[in-house]
C-alpha positions as CSV (number, residue, x, y, z in Angstrom):
1,M,78.8,139.8,87.2
2,S,81.8,138.4,84.9
3,D,81.2,137.5,81.4
4,T,83.9,134.8,81.8
5,L,84.5,131.9,84.3
6,P,87.5,131.4,85.8
7,L,90.1,129.3,84.1
8,V,90.2,125.6,85.6
9,M,93.4,123.7,85.2
10,S,94.4,120.8,86.1
11,V,98.2,120.0,86.8
12,T,98.8,115.9,86.0
13,S,101.0,113.0,85.6
14,G,101.1,109.6,85.4
15,K,103.9,108.7,87.3
16,G,104.8,110.3,90.8
17,G,108.0,112.4,91.6
18,V,107.9,114.1,88.2
19,G,107.4,117.6,90.7
20,K,104.1,118.4,89.9
21,T,103.1,119.9,93.1
22,N,106.3,122.1,93.2
23,L,105.8,123.3,89.4
24,S,102.1,123.6,90.6
25,V,103.1,126.4,93.1
26,N,105.4,128.1,91.3
27,L,102.4,128.6,88.4
28,A,100.2,129.9,91.1
29,C,103.4,132.3,92.5
30,C,104.1,133.1,88.9
31,L,100.4,134.0,88.1
32,A,99.5,135.9,91.1
33,R,102.4,138.1,90.7
34,M,100.9,138.8,87.0
35,G,97.6,139.8,88.5
36,K,95.9,136.8,88.3
37,R,93.8,136.0,91.1
38,V,94.5,132.7,91.8
39,V,93.5,129.7,94.1
40,L,95.5,126.5,94.2
41,V,93.3,123.3,95.3
42,D,95.5,120.4,96.6
43,A,94.0,118.0,94.9
44,D,95.9,114.9,96.3
45,L,93.9,114.3,98.7
46,G,94.8,111.1,100.7
47,L,98.6,112.3,100.3
48,A,98.8,116.0,100.2
49,N,101.8,117.8,99.9
50,V,101.1,121.3,98.8
51,D,100.8,123.5,102.6
52,V,104.2,121.3,103.2
53,V,106.4,122.4,99.8
54,L,105.2,125.8,100.8
55,G,105.7,125.8,104.5
56,L,102.6,126.7,105.9
57,T,100.3,125.0,108.7
58,P,96.5,126.2,107.5
59,Q,94.7,124.7,110.7
60,K,91.4,122.9,108.2
61,N,91.7,121.2,105.0
62,L,89.1,119.7,102.9
63,F,88.6,116.8,105.6
64,H,87.0,119.2,107.9
65,L,84.6,120.1,104.9
66,F,83.4,116.7,103.9
67,H,83.7,115.5,107.2
68,E,83.6,117.7,110.1
69,G,81.2,120.7,108.6
70,A,83.1,123.2,107.8
71,S,82.7,126.0,105.3
72,L,84.5,126.2,102.0
73,R,85.7,130.0,103.2
74,D,87.3,127.8,106.9
75,V,89.4,125.9,104.1
76,L,90.8,128.3,102.3
77,F,94.1,130.2,103.3
78,E,95.9,132.6,102.0
79,T,99.5,132.4,101.0
80,P,101.8,135.0,102.0
81,Y,102.7,134.8,97.5
82,G,99.9,136.5,96.7
83,F,97.4,133.1,95.9
84,S,95.2,130.8,98.3
85,I,95.4,127.2,98.6
86,L,92.3,125.1,99.7
87,P,95.0,122.0,101.5
88,A,94.0,118.3,101.8
89,S,95.1,115.8,104.3
90,S,97.7,113.5,104.3
91,G,97.6,109.8,105.3
92,V,93.7,109.8,105.3
93,G,92.3,106.9,104.0
94,E,88.6,108.4,104.2
95,M,89.6,111.2,101.4
96,L,91.1,108.5,98.3
97,A,87.5,108.5,96.9
98,L,84.8,111.0,96.6
99,S,80.9,109.7,97.2
100,T,79.3,111.4,94.4
101,G,77.5,113.5,97.8
102,Q,81.2,114.7,98.2
103,K,81.3,115.4,94.7
104,L,78.0,117.9,95.1
105,E,79.1,119.0,98.1
106,L,82.8,120.7,96.7
107,L,80.5,121.6,93.5
108,E,78.4,124.1,95.4
109,S,81.1,125.2,97.9
110,V,83.8,125.9,95.0
111,G,81.1,127.5,93.3
112,E,80.9,130.5,95.7
113,L,84.5,131.5,94.2
114,E,83.4,132.2,90.9
115,D,83.3,135.4,90.9
116,E,86.8,136.1,92.8
117,V,89.0,133.8,91.1
118,D,90.4,134.3,87.2
119,C,92.0,131.1,87.6
120,L,91.9,127.4,89.8
121,L,94.9,125.6,90.0
122,V,94.0,121.4,90.6
123,D,96.8,119.8,91.5
124,T,95.8,116.4,91.2
125,G,97.6,112.8,92.5
126,A,99.9,111.0,90.0
127,G,98.1,107.6,88.2
128,I,95.0,106.8,87.0
129,S,92.9,106.8,90.0
130,D,88.9,107.4,90.4
131,N,90.0,111.0,91.8
132,V,92.6,111.7,89.5
133,L,90.4,110.9,86.7
134,Y,87.2,112.8,87.9
135,F,89.5,116.0,88.3
136,N,90.9,116.1,85.1
137,L,87.5,115.6,83.8
138,A,86.7,118.8,85.9
139,A,89.6,120.9,84.5
140,Q,89.2,122.9,81.2
141,E,92.8,122.4,80.1
142,R,94.9,119.3,81.6
143,L,98.8,120.3,81.7
144,V,100.8,116.5,81.6
145,V,103.9,117.1,83.0
146,L,106.4,114.5,82.6
147,T,110.2,113.8,82.6
148,P,113.0,112.2,80.6
149,E,112.6,109.1,82.3
150,P,111.1,105.3,80.3
151,T,108.4,104.9,82.8
152,S,107.0,108.9,83.4
153,L,107.0,108.7,78.8
154,T,105.1,105.0,79.7
155,D,102.8,106.5,82.5
156,A,102.1,110.2,81.1
157,Y,100.5,107.7,77.9
158,A,98.3,105.5,80.0
159,L,97.0,108.7,81.6
160,I,96.2,110.4,78.2
161,K,94.4,106.6,76.8
162,V,92.4,106.4,79.7
163,L,90.9,109.9,79.4
164,K,90.8,109.4,75.9
165,Q,89.2,106.4,75.6
166,T,86.8,106.5,78.5
167,H,85.6,109.7,79.0
168,G,86.3,110.8,75.1
169,V,89.1,114.0,76.1
170,E,91.1,114.8,73.6
171,H,93.1,118.0,73.9
172,F,96.1,118.1,76.6
173,K,98.7,120.3,77.2
174,V,102.1,119.5,78.3
175,C,105.3,120.4,80.5
176,V,108.5,118.4,80.2
177,N,110.2,119.1,83.4
178,M,113.7,117.8,85.0
179,A,114.7,118.1,81.3
180,Q,118.5,118.1,80.1
181,D,118.2,120.6,77.4
182,A,115.8,122.1,75.1
183,K,116.3,119.0,72.7
184,S,116.3,116.0,74.3
185,A,113.0,117.8,76.4
186,K,111.8,118.4,72.6
187,E,112.4,114.2,71.7
188,I,110.8,112.7,74.8
189,F,107.3,114.8,73.5
190,S,107.7,113.7,70.2
191,R,107.8,110.1,71.3
192,L,104.5,110.7,73.3
193,Y,103.4,112.7,70.4
194,Q,103.8,109.8,68.1
195,A,102.4,107.5,70.2
196,C,99.0,109.2,71.2
197,D,98.7,110.5,67.0
198,H,99.5,106.3,66.3
199,F,97.3,104.1,68.8
200,L,94.6,107.6,69.8
201,G,93.3,108.9,67.2
202,G,92.4,112.2,66.9
203,V,94.1,113.2,71.0
204,S,95.8,117.1,70.1
205,L,99.4,117.5,71.9
206,D,100.6,120.6,72.7
207,L,104.0,121.3,74.0
208,A,103.4,124.1,76.9
209,G,106.6,124.3,78.7
210,I,110.2,122.8,79.5
211,I,111.8,123.5,82.6
212,P,115.3,122.5,83.0
213,R,116.8,120.2,85.3
214,D,118.3,122.6,88.3
215,A,119.6,122.1,91.6
216,A,117.8,125.1,93.1
217,V,114.5,123.2,92.8
218,R,115.6,121.1,95.4
219,E,117.4,123.7,97.8
220,A,113.5,125.2,97.2
221,V,112.0,122.2,98.3
222,V,114.5,121.5,101.3
223,A,113.6,125.4,102.4
224,Q,110.0,125.0,102.1
225,K,110.0,128.3,99.5
226,P,109.0,128.5,95.7
227,L,111.5,128.9,93.5
228,C,110.3,131.8,91.6
229,V,110.5,133.7,94.8
230,G,113.7,135.6,97.1
231,E,117.2,134.3,95.7
232,R,116.2,132.3,93.6
233,A,114.2,133.6,90.9
234,G,116.8,134.2,88.7
235,R,117.5,130.4,88.3
236,P,117.2,128.9,85.1
237,A,114.3,126.8,86.5
238,A,112.4,129.8,87.8
239,L,112.9,131.7,84.5
240,A,111.4,128.7,82.6
241,M,108.4,128.3,85.1
242,E,107.3,132.3,84.2
243,R,107.6,131.3,80.6
244,L,104.8,129.2,81.5
245,A,103.2,130.9,83.4
246,E,102.8,133.4,81.2
247,T,102.0,131.0,78.1
248,V,98.5,130.1,80.8
249,S,97.9,133.3,81.2
250,R,97.0,133.1,77.7
251,W,94.5,130.7,77.6
252,E,91.6,131.7,77.3
253,P,88.5,131.1,79.9
254,P,85.5,129.8,78.5
255,R,82.3,132.7,78.2
256,Q,79.9,133.0,80.8
257,T,76.4,131.5,79.2
258,D,74.3,130.6,82.2
259,G,75.0,132.4,85.8
260,N,73.5,130.4,87.8
261,I,75.5,127.2,86.3
262,K,78.5,126.6,88.4
263,F,81.8,126.8,86.6
264,F,83.4,123.6,88.5
265,W,82.5,120.7,87.4
266,K,79.1,121.3,85.5
267,K,80.7,119.0,82.5
268,L,81.0,116.3,84.4
269,L,78.3,116.4,87.0
270,F,75.6,117.9,84.9
271,G,76.6,117.6,81.4
């Protein structure tokens, strides 16, 4: 058994439309190319679209795990890009809020992957719903994605505020997406940093990456192919995502302290 646990990282946002899922998919691609064993969990349980962005059609998803007796192995879907996904369902009201029993069930199921995964990426929904907060509490690292839009900044602050004041979470990574240039991206990060420093004492924010606005991103989404694969891999946004993946790859996963404790959500459910 490995002496370290997998890195469990959420990719999250206060506002929809910031490119969070696209970023998650390309981050998974880049980490897999570095030799990391990656599983991407689509945790936007009622409005899932990781499979759509990838142009894939899994036969089962997390709905089947919770409601139809499927095993995690039945749901786990290997992509052509070197990583696997745990797809969720779209337009299914029963998935909008997980019961305590379902959280425990997923804990036990994902715990089976402990020795097979180096990085577990969790693409959360947007906002501050119970599911979004739950998955962010489960993670060891939280990557908050925002864009230069004022509403994105406001909603990112709201998410951080709830996690800090209600649940005591103090450490966040930040990625500025769709940036016009590095200067404006650093300015929007600085505004978020100052707001958190002024109103939420004790919060630590680190700027993990800047992804430039790039027409190739939309082209890749329309083509249902990852930006970082194929003819668009040399575009500015793709190169920036590779740099972000290199940064993430240097984040240290926790040391293994008890082989009998499942790595996923143990802090939330048992801490």
